[in-house]
Every structure is written in structure tokens, then in C-alpha cells.
C-alpha positions in Angstrom: 32.4 -5.4 12.2 29.1 -4.6 10.6 27.1 -1.6 11.8 23.7 -1.7 13.4 20.8 -2.9 11.2 19.0 0.0 9.7 15.2 -0.1 10.2 13.0 1.4 7.6 11.2 4.6 8.5 7.6 4.1 9.5 5.0 4.9 6.8 2.8 7.8 7.6 0.8 10.3 5.5 3.2 12.2 3.3 5.7 9.3 3.0 7.0 8.6 -0.5 6.4 5.0 -1.4 6.7 2.4 -4.1 3.5 0.4 -4.7 3.3 -3.0 -6.1 -0.3 -3.9 -6.4 -1.3 -7.5 -6.7 -2.0 -8.8 -10.2 -5.6 -8.8 -11.3 -7.3 -11.0 -13.9 -7.7 -8.0 -16.2 -4.1 -6.7 -15.5 -1.9 -9.8 -15.0 1.4 -8.0 -15.1 2.6 -6.4 -11.9 4.0 -2.8 -12.2 5.9 -1.0 -9.6 4.6 2.6 -9.2 5.7 5.5 -7.0 3.6 8.0 -5.1 2.8 9.7 -1.8 0.6 8.3 1.0 -2.4 10.6 1.3 -4.5 8.8 4.0 -4.2 5.9 6.4 -7.4 3.9 7.0 -6.0 1.7 9.8 -8.8 2.6 12.1 -11.4 1.6 9.5 -10.1 -1.8 8.6 -12.2 -4.9 9.1 -10.8 -8.5 9.2 -11.6 -10.5 6.0 -14.1 -12.7 7.8 -16.0 -9.6 9.1 -16.6 -8.1 5.7 -19.4 -10.5 4.8 -17.9 -10.9 1.3 -14.9 -12.3 -0.5 -14.5 -9.6 -3.1 -13.1 -6.0 -2.8 -11.0 -6.5 0.4 -10.3 -3.3 2.3 -6.9 -1.7 2.0 -5.1 0.5 4.6 -3.3 3.1 2.5 -4.5 5.7 -0.1 -1.7 6.6 -2.3 -1.6 9.5 -4.9 0.6 8.1 -7.7 3.0 10.3 -9.5 0.9 10.0 -12.7 -2.2 11.4 -10.9 -4.1 8.2 -10.1 -5.3 7.4 -6.6 -4.8 3.7 -5.5 -5.4 1.8 -2.3 -2.8 -0.6 -1.0 -2.2 -3.1 1.9 0.8 -2.9 4.1 2.7 -5.6 2.2 2.1 -3.8 -1.2 4.1 -0.6 -0.3 7.7 0.2 0.6 9.0 3.6 1.7 11.5 5.2 -0.7 
């Protein structure tokens, strides 16, 4: 009999994550990076229609990558490690 399904831990500030940012025109290849969540902007997010633009969508998470870069990602771009 299989055991209970394991749910992933919630993502919070300090969580180690892998980030798969969406491909961009100038960087078409997707790369998986690892880092640590340093901020959660959930309270600041606006719906796409409320932005008044179609470029530069808001992202919920700020992640300090292991190589020193800071990136911003949406919920579906990160996975806890």
C-alpha cells in the first residue's frame, strides 16, 4: 500500500529554490538556476489587466542566485529544493 502523498513545503523567504525563468527573445535557451528566496512581493502584485501595459509583468519572488545575481520569478517559475 503506498504511503500518503507528500506535499511540497511552502515557499517562504529563506527557502532554497530552483528557478526556471521563461525564455526571452535575447536568451532563448532556458537554464535552471538555484538560489534562495530573499523577498515575497505577494502583497504588491497587480493583475495583468491592472498594470496598464503588456511589458514587464510583475513577479512575486525575489531570488538571490548562487552566482550572485538577483532575479524575480513568478510562482510557476520556482520549485523548492
